[in-house]
C-alpha positions in Angstrom: -46.7 -35.9 -2.8 -49.0 -34.8 -5.4 -50.3 -31.5 -4.9 -52.7 -30.0 -1.9 -55.0 -29.0 -4.2 -54.5 -32.1 -6.8 -57.6 -34.1 -4.6 -59.9 -31.7 -6.0 -58.8 -31.3 -9.6 -59.3 -35.4 -10.0 -62.6 -35.6 -8.0 -63.8 -32.6 -10.9 -62.7 -35.2 -13.5 -63.6 -38.1 -12.3 -66.7 -36.2 -11.8 -67.5 -35.3 -15.2 -65.9 -38.6 -16.5 -69.0 -40.5 -14.4 -71.4 -38.2 -16.4 -69.6 -38.6 -19.9 -69.8 -42.3 -20.0 -72.9 -43.0 -20.0 -73.4 -41.2 -23.0 -70.9 -42.7 -25.1 -71.9 -44.8 -27.8 -71.2 -48.7 -27.3 -67.9 -50.1 -28.3 -63.4 -48.6 -27.5 -64.2 -45.1 -25.9 -66.1 -46.3 -22.7 -63.5 -48.7 -22.6 -60.9 -45.9 -22.1 -62.6 -43.8 -20.4 -62.9 -46.8 -17.8 -59.2 -47.5 -18.4 -58.0 -44.0 -18.5 -59.7 -42.8 -14.7 -58.9 -46.5 -13.2 -55.0 -45.9 -13.8 -55.3 -42.4 -12.7 -56.9 -43.2 -9.5 -54.9 -45.9 -8.6 -51.7 -43.7 -9.9 -52.5 -40.5 -7.3 -53.6 -43.1 -4.6 -49.7 -44.3 -4.9 -48.4 -40.7 -5.1 -50.6 -39.7 -2.6 -49.6 -42.7 0.1 -45.8 -42.3 0.0 -44.5 -41.4 3.4 -47.0 -41.6 5.1 -48.2 -44.1 8.2 -50.8 -46.0 6.9 -48.8 -46.3 3.2 -49.5 -50.1 2.9 -53.2 -50.0 3.0 -53.1 -47.0 0.2 -51.0 -50.0 -1.6 -53.0 -52.2 -1.5 -55.9 -50.0 -2.2 -54.3 -49.1 -5.4 -53.2 -52.5 -6.2 -57.2 -53.9 -5.9 -58.5 -50.7 -8.3 -55.5 -51.4 -10.5 -55.9 -54.9 -10.3 -59.8 -54.3 -11.1 -59.2 -52.1 -14.0 -57.8 -54.7 -15.5 -60.7 -56.8 -14.8 -62.8 -54.2 -17.1 -59.8 -54.3 -19.8 -60.4 -57.8 -20.5 -63.9 -57.6 -20.1 -64.6 -55.0 -22.7 -62.3 -56.3 -25.0 -64.2 -59.2 -25.3 -67.4 -57.2 -25.2 -66.1 -55.5 -28.1 -64.9 -58.9 -30.0 -67.8 -60.6 -29.2 -66.0 -63.1 -27.2 -67.5 -62.5 -24.0 -67.2 -65.9 -21.4 -68.5 -66.7 -18.5 -66.4 -67.2 -16.0 -63.4 -65.6 -17.1 -59.9 -63.7 -16.9 -62.5 -60.6 -15.9 -64.0 -62.6 -13.0 -60.7 -63.7 -11.8 -59.5 -60.2 -11.0 -62.6 -58.6 -10.2 -62.7 -61.8 -7.2 -59.3 -60.7 -6.7 -59.7 -57.2 -6.4 -62.1 -57.4 -3.5 -59.8 -59.4 -0.9 -57.2 -56.3 -1.6 -59.6 -53.5 -1.6 -62.1 -55.1 1.3 -58.7 -55.3 3.4 -57.2 -52.2 3.0 -60.6 -50.3 3.3 -61.0 -52.1 6.5 -56.8 -51.5 8.3 -57.8 -47.3 7.1 -60.6 -46.8 9.0 -60.5 -49.3 12.1 -59.3 -47.0 15.2 -56.0 -48.2 16.5 -56.3 -50.8 19.2 -56.8 -54.7 19.7 -57.5 -56.6 16.8 -60.2 -58.2 18.3 -61.7 -54.3 18.5 -65.1 -53.7 18.7 -65.5 -52.4 15.2 -63.8 -55.5 14.1 -66.7 -57.5 15.9 -69.6 -55.5 14.8 -67.6 -56.0 11.1 -68.0 -59.7 12.1 -71.6 -59.8 13.4 -73.0 -58.3 10.1 -70.9 -60.5 8.0 -72.2 -63.5 9.8 -76.2 -61.6 9.5 -75.8 -61.4 5.6 -73.7 -64.0 5.4 -76.8 -66.5 6.4 -79.0 -64.6 4.2 -76.9 -64.5 1.0 -76.2 -68.4 1.3 -80.2 -69.2 1.6 -81.0 -67.0 -0.9 -77.9 -67.0 -3.5 -75.6 -68.9 -3.0 -76.6 -72.0 -1.6 -79.6 -72.1 -5.0 -76.3 -71.5 -7.1 -74.3 -73.7 -5.7 -76.5 -77.0 -5.6 -77.1 -76.5 -9.3 -75.7 -78.6 -10.8 -76.7 -77.9 -14.5 -74.2 -75.5 -14.0 -70.4 -76.1 -14.5 -68.8 -76.3 -11.1 -66.4 -73.0 -12.1 -69.5 -71.1 -13.1 -70.9 -72.0 -9.9 -68.4 -70.9 -8.1 -67.9 -67.7 -9.6 -71.2 -66.5 -9.2 -71.1 -67.4 -5.1 -67.7 -65.3 -5.4 -69.5 -62.0 -6.3 -71.9 -62.4 -3.3 -69.8 -63.5 -1.1 -67.3 -61.3 -1.8 -70.3 -58.3 -1.3 -70.3 -60.1 2.0 -67.4 -58.9 3.3 -67.3 -55.4 1.6 -70.2 -54.8 3.7 -69.0 -56.4 7.0 -67.1 -53.2 6.4 -69.0 -50.8 4.8 -71.4 -50.6 7.3 -70.0 -49.7 10.4 -67.7 -47.2 8.4 -71.3 -45.6 7.3 -72.2 -45.6 11.1 -69.4 -44.0 12.8 -69.4 -41.3 15.5 -67.8 -38.1 15.6 -66.5 -35.5 13.4 -65.2 -36.7 9.8 -62.1 -35.3 8.1 -62.5 -34.7 4.1 -60.5 -37.8 3.5 -62.5 -40.3 6.0 -66.0 -38.2 4.1 -65.0 -39.0 0.6 -63.8 -42.5 1.6 -66.9 -43.2 3.4 -69.1 -42.2 0.6 -66.7 -44.2 -2.8 -68.0 -47.0 0.1 -70.9 -46.7 0.2 -71.6 -46.4 -3.4 -69.5 -49.8 -4.0 -71.3 -51.7 -1.9 -74.4 -50.4 -3.1 -74.2 -51.5 -6.4 -72.3 -54.7 -5.2 -75.6 -55.3 -3.4 -77.2 -54.5 -6.8 -75.3 -56.4 -9.4 -75.3 -60.1 -7.3 -78.8 -59.1 -6.6 -80.7 -57.8 -9.2 -78.5 -59.1 -12.5 -81.4 -58.4 -14.5 -81.0 -54.2 -13.4 -77.4 -54.6 -14.5 -78.2 -55.9 -18.4 -80.7 -52.8 -18.9 -78.9 -49.9 -17.0 -75.1 -50.9 -17.0 -72.9 -47.9 -18.2 -75.3 -46.3 -15.4 -73.7 -49.2 -12.9 -70.4 -48.9 -14.2 -70.5 -45.0 -14.1 -70.9 -44.8 -10.8 -67.8 -47.5 -10.0 -65.9 -44.9 -12.0 -67.3 -41.9 -9.6 -66.0 -44.3 -5.9 -62.5 -45.1 -7.7 -62.0 -40.9 -8.2 -63.0 -40.8 -4.5 -61.1 -42.8 -3.4 -57.7 -40.8 -5.2 -59.4 -38.2 -3.9 -59.5 -39.4 -0.4 -56.3 -40.8 -0.6 -54.6 -37.1 -1.9 -56.9 -34.9 0.6 -54.5 -33.3 3.2 -56.5 -34.9 5.8 -56.0 -37.6 7.5 -58.2 -40.6 7.6 -58.7 -41.0 11.0 -58.7 -38.4 14.1 -57.4 -39.1 17.3 -60.2 -39.6 20.2 -63.0 -40.5 18.1 -64.3 -43.5 19.2 -65.3 -46.0 16.5 -66.1 -48.9 18.7 -68.5 -46.8 21.0 -72.4 -48.8 20.9 -74.3 -45.1 19.2 -78.0 -45.7 18.4 -77.6 -46.7 15.2 -75.1 -49.0 15.2 -77.1 -50.5 18.0 -79.7 -50.7 15.4 -78.0 -51.9 12.6 -76.6 -55.1 14.3 -79.9 -55.7 16.1 -81.6 -55.7 12.6 -78.0 -57.9 11.5 -79.0 -60.3 14.3 -83.1 -60.9 13.6 -81.7 -61.4 10.1 -82.1 -64.7 10.8 -85.2 -65.6 12.4 -87.0 -63.2 10.0 -85.3 -65.2 6.9 -86.8 -69.3 8.8 -89.9 -67.4 9.1 -90.2 -65.9 5.3 -89.2 -69.3 3.5 -91.8 -71.5 5.9 -94.9 -68.5 4.5 -93.2 -69.4 1.5 -93.4 -73.1 2.0 -89.9 -73.6 1.1 -88.9 -76.9 1.4 -85.1 -77.3 0.7 -83.4 -75.6 4.1 -80.2 -75.2 4.8 -80.5 -76.2 8.6 -76.2 -76.5 9.1 -75.6 -73.1 7.2 -78.3 -71.7 9.5 -77.1 -73.5 12.8 -74.1 -73.0 12.9 -74.0 -69.4 11.6 -76.8 -68.6 14.6 -73.9 -69.9 17.1 -71.4 -68.2 15.4 -74.0 -64.8 16.1 -74.2 -65.7 19.6 -71.2 -65.5 20.3 -69.9 -62.8 18.3 -73.2 -61.0 20.5 -71.5 -62.5 23.7 -68.1 -61.4 23.2 -69.3 -57.7 22.2 -71.2 -57.4 24.8 -68.7 -59.0 27.2 -65.9 -56.1 25.8 -68.7 -53.6 25.8 -69.6 -54.5 29.5 -65.9 -54.9 30.4 -64.9 -51.2 28.7 -67.6 -50.0 30.6 -66.4 -51.1 34.1 -63.2 -49.6 33.4 -64.2 -46.3 32.5 -66.1 -46.9 35.9 -62.8 -47.4 38.0 -61.2 -44.9 35.6 -63.8 -42.4 37.3 -64.0 -43.0 40.9 -59.7 -43.5 40.0 -60.3 -39.9 38.8 -62.9 -38.9 41.4 -60.4 -39.8 44.6 -57.2 -40.2 43.3 -55.2 -36.8 42.5 -53.9 -37.1 38.9 -50.1 -36.0 39.6 -48.9 -38.5 43.0 -51.3 -41.4 42.8 -51.7 -40.0 46.3 -55.6 -40.3 47.5 -57.3 -36.4 47.3 -58.9 -34.7 49.8 -62.9 -36.1 49.7 -60.9 -39.9 49.5 -58.6 -38.5 52.9 -61.3 -37.7 54.9 -63.5 -40.3 54.1 -60.9 -43.4 54.9 -59.9 -41.5 57.9 -63.1 -41.0 58.7 -64.0 -44.9 59.2 -60.1 -45.1 61.5 -60.6 -41.8 63.9 -64.0 -42.6 65.0 -62.7 -45.9 66.6 -59.1 -45.1 67.3 -56.4 -42.6 68.6 -55.2 -40.8 65.2 -53.4 -37.9 64.6 -53.4 -35.9 61.2 -50.5 -34.3 60.1 -50.9 -31.1 57.4 -47.8 -30.0 56.0 -47.4 -27.7 52.7 -43.5 -26.8 51.2 -42.8 -23.2 51.6 -41.8 -21.4 48.2 -43.1 -24.2 46.2 -44.4 -21.0 44.3 -41.4 -19.7 43.8 -40.2 -23.1 42.0 -42.7 -22.8 39.0 -42.4 -19.2 38.7 -38.4 -20.0 38.1 -38.0 -23.3 37.3 -41.6 -24.2 35.6 -44.4 -26.4 36.3 -42.9 -29.4 35.1 -40.1 -29.1 37.3 -42.9 -28.3 40.4 -44.8 -30.9 39.1 -41.4 -33.5 39.5 -41.2 -31.9 43.1 -44.3 -32.2 44.2 -44.2 -36.5 43.0 -41.0 -36.9 44.4 -41.9 -35.5 47.9 -44.8 -37.9 47.2 -43.2 -41.1 46.7 -40.7 -39.8 50.3 -43.5 -39.1 52.7 -45.6 -42.8 51.2 -42.2 -44.3 52.1 -41.8 -42.9 55.0 -45.6 -44.1 57.0 -46.2 -47.9 58.1 -49.0 -49.9 57.2 -52.2 -48.8 57.2 -51.2 -45.3 57.8 -52.4 -43.0 55.3 -50.9 -40.3 52.5 -52.7 -37.5 50.4 -52.4 -34.7 48.2 -55.0 -32.2 49.8 -54.8 -30.0 46.8 -51.9 -27.4 45.6 -48.6 -28.2 47.3 -50.2 -29.2 50.9 -50.4 -33.1 51.4 -51.7 -34.6 54.5 -50.5 -37.7 57.0 -53.2 -39.9 58.9 -51.2 -41.6 61.8 -52.4 -44.4 63.7 -52.6 -45.4 67.3 -50.8 -42.3 68.2 -49.5 -43.0 71.5 -50.0 -39.8 74.3 -46.9 -37.3 72.9 -45.6 -39.3 69.8 -47.6 -36.6 67.3 -44.7 -34.0 67.7 -42.1 -36.2 67.0 -43.7 -38.4 64.4 -44.3 -34.5 62.5 -40.9 -33.4 63.4 -39.8 -36.6 61.3 -41.9 -36.1 58.4 -40.6 -31.8 58.5 -36.9 -32.9 58.2 -37.4 -35.6 55.7 -39.0 -33.2 53.4 -35.9 -30.6 54.2 -33.7 -33.0 52.3 -32.9 -32.8 49.0 -35.3 -33.3 46.1 -34.3 -34.2 42.3 -37.0 -32.9 39.9 -35.1 -33.4 36.7 -31.9 -31.9 36.3 -32.7 -30.2 39.6 -31.6 -30.6 43.1 -34.0 -28.8 45.2 -33.7 -28.1 49.3 -37.3 -27.7 50.5 -38.6 -27.0 53.6 -42.0 -27.6 55.1 -44.7 -25.9 57.4 -46.6 -28.5 59.2 -49.5 -28.5 61.4 -50.6 -31.0 63.6 -53.8 -31.9 65.1 -55.0 -35.5 68.1 -57.4 -37.2 68.4 -59.8 -39.6 68.3 -64.1 -40.0 68.3 -63.9 -36.6 66.3 -65.0 -36.3 62.9 -62.4 -36.4 60.2 -63.2 -33.0 58.7 -62.2 -31.6 61.8 -59.2 -33.2 62.6 -57.6 -31.8 59.0 -59.2 -28.8 59.9 -57.5 -28.5 63.2 -54.5 -29.7 61.5 -54.7 -27.0 59.5 -55.7 -24.5 61.6 -52.3 -25.1 63.2 -50.3 -25.3 59.2 -51.3 -22.2 59.3 -50.2 -20.5 62.6 -46.4 -21.9 62.1 -46.5 -20.0 58.7 -47.6 -16.9 59.9 -45.2 -17.3 62.4 -42.4 -18.0 60.2 -41.5 -21.2 62.0 -42.3 -25.0 60.9 -44.5 -26.7 63.1 -47.1 -26.4 65.7 -49.6 -28.6 67.3 -52.6 -27.7 67.4 -54.4 -26.3 70.4 -57.9 -24.3 71.1 -55.9 -21.2 71.2 -55.0 -21.1 67.8 -59.1 -21.1 67.0 -59.0 -17.9 68.9 -56.3 -16.6 67.2 -57.9 -16.8 64.0 -61.7 -16.1 64.6 -59.9 -12.3 65.9 -57.7 -12.2 63.1 -61.3 -13.0 60.2 -62.9 -9.8 62.9 -60.0 -8.5 62.6 -60.4 -8.8 58.5 -64.1 -8.0 57.8 -62.9 -4.8 60.7 -60.5 -4.1 57.9 -62.8 -4.2 55.0 -65.6 -1.8 56.5 -62.6 0.7 57.7 -61.4 0.8 53.8 -65.2 1.4 53.0 -65.5 3.9 55.8 -62.4 6.1 55.4 -60.4 4.9 59.0 -57.3 4.7 57.9 -54.6 7.8 57.2 -51.2 7.9 56.1 -48.3 9.7 58.3 -44.8 10.5 56.9 -41.6 9.9 58.6 -38.5 12.2 57.4 -35.8 10.9 55.6 -32.7 13.2 56.9 -29.5 13.9 55.3 -26.8 13.1 58.1 -24.8 16.1 56.9 -27.0 19.0 57.5 -30.0 17.4 59.4 -32.1 18.4 56.1 -35.2 16.4 55.0 -34.8 14.8 51.4 -37.8 12.5 51.6 -40.3 11.1 53.7 -41.6 7.8 54.0 -44.9 7.6 54.0 -46.9 4.5 56.1 -50.6 4.3 57.1 -51.9 4.2 60.1 -54.8 2.8 61.5 -57.9 4.5 64.1 -60.7 2.0 64.4 -64.1 3.4 65.8 -64.5 0.7 68.5 -60.3 -0.8 68.9 -58.8 2.5 68.8 -55.8 2.7 67.5 -54.5 -1.0 66.0 -50.7 -1.4 65.2 -50.0 -2.0 61.5 -48.0 -4.8 62.9 -51.3 -6.7 64.1 -53.4 -5.6 60.6 -50.9 -5.9 58.1 -50.0 -9.9 58.0 -53.8 -10.3 58.5 -54.2 -7.9 54.5 -51.9 -9.6 53.4 -53.4 -13.4 54.3 -57.2 -12.3 53.4 -56.3 -10.0 50.2 -56.7 -6.6 50.7 -53.4 -5.7 51.1 -54.1 -5.0 47.1 -56.6 -2.3 47.6 -55.2 -0.8 51.0 -51.6 -0.3 49.5 -53.3 1.2 46.2 -54.6 3.6 48.6 -51.9 4.5 50.4 -49.7 5.3 47.2 -52.3 7.2 45.8 -52.6 9.1 48.9 -48.7 10.0 49.2 -48.2 10.6 45.6 -51.6 13.3 45.8 -49.9 14.8 49.5 -46.6 15.1 47.5 -47.8 17.3 44.7 -49.6 19.1 47.5 -46.7 19.6 49.0 -44.4 20.9 45.7 -46.8 23.0 45.3 -46.9 25.0 48.6 -43.5 24.6 49.6 -41.8 24.7 46.5 -37.9 24.4 46.9 -39.0 22.9 50.5 -40.9 19.6 49.2 -39.4 16.8 49.3 -37.5 15.4 46.7 -39.4 11.9 46.9 -41.3 9.6 49.1 -41.3 6.9 49.3 -43.9 3.8 49.4 -44.2 0.4 51.1 -45.2 -2.6 48.6 -45.8 -5.8 49.6 -45.4 -9.3 48.5 -49.0 -9.8 47.0 -48.7 -6.9 45.2 -46.3 -6.9 43.3 -47.7 -10.6 42.2 -51.0 -9.1 40.9 -51.4 -8.6 37.3 -51.2 -5.2 35.8 -49.3 -3.6 39.2 -46.7 -1.0 37.1 -49.5 0.2 35.1 -51.5 1.2 38.2 -48.2 2.7 40.0 -47.6 4.4 36.5 -51.7 5.7 36.5 -51.3 7.0 39.8 -48.2 9.2 38.9 -50.1 10.3 35.9 -53.2 11.1 38.1 -50.5 13.2 39.9 -48.3 15.2 37.5 -45.4 13.2 39.4 -42.4 12.5 37.6 -41.7 8.2 37.9 -38.4 9.7 40.4 -40.9 11.2 42.3 -41.6 7.8 43.5 -39.5 5.3 45.4 -40.9 2.0 46.1 -39.9 -0.2 49.0 -40.1 -4.1 48.4 -38.7 -6.7 50.7 -36.1 -9.1 50.4 -39.1 -11.8 51.3 -41.1 -10.4 48.7 -38.9 -10.8 45.4 -36.9 -13.8 46.3 -38.6 -16.7 44.7 -38.8 -14.5 41.2 -41.5 -14.5 38.3 -44.2 -12.3 39.2 -43.1 -10.2 41.3 -39.3 -10.0 40.0 -40.8 -8.7 36.3 -43.0 -6.0 37.9 -40.2 -4.2 40.3 -37.6 -5.2 36.9 -40.7 -2.9 34.8 -41.3 -0.6 37.3 -37.5 0.3 37.1 -37.5 0.1 33.5 -40.0 3.3 33.8 -38.2 5.0 35.8 -39.5 4.6 39.5 -36.4 3.7 41.8 -36.5 1.0 43.7 -35.3 0.7 47.8 -35.0 -3.2 49.3 -36.1 -2.6 52.5 -35.1 -4.6 55.6 -31.8 -5.0 54.1 -30.0 -8.1 55.4 -32.7 -9.8 57.3 -33.9 -11.7 54.3 -33.1 -14.7 52.2 -30.2 -14.1 50.1 -29.6 -10.4 50.4 -26.2 -10.2 48.2 -27.8 -12.2 45.5 -30.1 -10.3 44.8 -28.2 -7.4 44.5 -27.2 -8.8 41.3 -30.2 -9.6 39.6 -32.9 -7.0 40.9 -32.9 -3.5 39.7 -32.1 -1.5 43.0 -31.3 1.5 43.6 -31.2 2.7 47.7 -30.1 -0.6 50.3 -32.3 0.6 53.5 -30.1 -1.0 55.9 -32.8 -2.8 58.8 -33.1 -1.2 62.3 -31.6 -4.4 64.2 -28.1 -3.8 62.7 -28.4 -0.4 63.6 -29.8 -0.8 67.4 -26.6 -2.2 69.0 -23.1 0.0 66.9 -22.2 1.1 69.6 -22.4 -2.3 71.6 -19.9 -5.0 71.5 -22.2 -7.6 70.0 -20.2 -7.6 66.6 -22.9 -5.5 64.8 -21.0 -2.4 63.6 -19.1 -4.4 62.0 -21.7 -5.9 59.6 -23.6 -2.0 59.7 -19.4 -1.0 58.0 -19.9 -3.8 55.3 -22.9 -2.3 54.2 -21.9 1.5 53.5 -18.9 -0.3 51.7 -21.1 -2.4 49.7 -23.5 0.1 48.7 -20.7 2.4 47.5 -19.0 0.0 45.6 -22.8 -1.0 43.6 -23.2 2.6 43.7 -25.9 2.9 45.2 -27.5 5.0 48.4 -28.0 3.4 51.9 -30.5 4.8 54.0 -29.8 3.7 58.1 -33.4 3.3 59.6 -34.2 3.1 63.4 -31.2 5.9 64.6 -32.5 6.7 67.4 -29.7 9.0 69.3 -27.1 11.7 68.5 -24.4 8.6 69.3 -25.8 6.5 66.4 -26.4 9.5 64.1 -23.0 10.8 64.3 -21.2 7.1 64.4 -23.2 6.5 61.0 -21.9 9.8 59.6 -18.5 9.1 60.4 -18.7 5.3 58.9 -19.8 7.0 55.4 -23.5 7.2 55.6 -25.0 10.2 54.1 -28.8 9.8 54.9 -30.8 8.2 58.1 -34.8 7.7 59.0 -35.2 7.0 63.3 -37.7 8.8 65.4 -34.4 10.9 66.3 -35.1 12.7 63.5 -38.9 12.8 63.6 -42.0 10.6 64.9 -43.9 9.7 61.5 -47.1 12.7 61.7 -49.4 13.8 58.7 -47.1 17.1 58.6 -43.4 16.5 59.5 -42.4 20.6 59.1 -40.0 20.5 56.5 -38.4 24.1 57.2 -37.5 22.9 60.4 -33.8 22.5 61.1 -31.9 19.5 62.8 -31.4 21.0 65.5 -35.2 22.2 66.1 -35.8 18.3 65.2 -33.4 17.3 68.2 -35.0 19.8 70.5 
């Protein structure tokens, strides 16, 4: 490869040579300068083309330039000696150079695709139209002049014929739409100069005689442009350029080309010409007609193909090839009006975590695999669609009463089978909603199935069949969500604190902050009722930040007022939605800084479910822990994979779930789990807090197992002020 800046240097040298050439006296000097520019251009093209995908075309171009240069040398030597003959070997070189340069130029500037592309047909239309004009006005008179030797006639006719081919290639290049690279610009300008000079040489030979040095200087500059185009690092063509489109300029040129023949006949008729090449005109006109018809056919076919592609894009899912929501409702609408049908809506539990842990490419492969399973499982006439993200819909026709649940259960079971996504084998599960009906709008059946699917998701189950009660629940949840927003703005929430005590002496070592809601009309609303709604509508993010600010502010007040009697830290629950919010660790850091608290003064409680899938939630926990905030795993033992999480998530405290503590004195075997968990905790160097301690017997038993901390109604209910100076005996009383 040549130097990256060589193209500019060579173009500058070519420009200087172009200016100097007409000033040189007739003789050997212009011949030497012309040869140097031609040889240098050919060498530059060959060197620059090495290693490129289009090297062969550039080599052909360099070959044409070199052959042209040989013709210049022969012509120059004949001129210097005064032995110019016609035709000569110089003419042979010139005519031989045209096919090489024209073919190379066409290959370099043609967009990759079928040989019979629009560009080729456009070139053929221009060539035929211009060729007919050249034939009638230039070539035919030359060939029929028997006073001139045959070889001279053929040579003279060869120049305009070669010009026709060059015109056919250069004109579409000049009309090319889209962004041009520097290489394409230089190739276009050089080709345009060459075309113009060839037209002057063919049609106005007298002008060439008087201004020959200027014409030849123009050729030299074209050579320099060709070499600079080859040496420039930019490609000649860029991807995505539509070289075959019928732009306004190209359409105007093609229209003008088709009108050249009738215009020629009119001009010749007004001139009273008696000799016409009727056969050439007739055959040329027929060729033009066929070429134009072919061009129109190709263009119409292309428009039809693009129209089908647009329809597919509007109605099909690009990833799976299934109908999208709009198409599903359109196709289903024509069916449900006349038949009893069922709509099954399903989504993939934990699919977001697959994207987070394994990457979006793996997630896409999983979706394609699930789409294939569903498509293969339905009967002819049933319909499968991707409704968005990880949601799919199935329309089952002619459903018999009571069959809806069986079909939906079969589909859910199908999705629970191992799915291969690239190198991974994934175990998925589906939340399924089913609606049945006939005569209702398809959109209504989809809505009902969606409502049932959300109910399955909220209940932690796999399948729910739609009933009117689900709509009532959904409306109640919407009203509750609206009340949540108003109460958050009106200050109807408050925070209470439950003690976490040392089981050895009953001393309160910390508190857990819990939110309570007293609605002005509803009265007290249980957290079990409003927290899931806040999670679903996203208000948990705003509510959770408010709880953390209130709790940290309260801890700072206790420390100021109580000194050493204040709790050592405060524990705050954080939801999965909060952990997934961008910048959540920064929010926590800002809250601590506002209240003058060190990071260890805060214990963030997260559930196993919230961090099981990894991704952003794990990153947030790791960032908090790295900043010094301690992490507690809440409801430990009831989630997905507790022991596995302990190896991958930075945890400081295990909070043993109340369900294990409730029956430690019974015979259910739960005591074995509680005993095992304290050993796990001690072995990993973690603190363990037993939740839900309600009796003295439970407290004594936990203490005997080695538990140091407990929490529950036995030690104190959640209240605004737990009374930290109270002893364990006073708390029991």
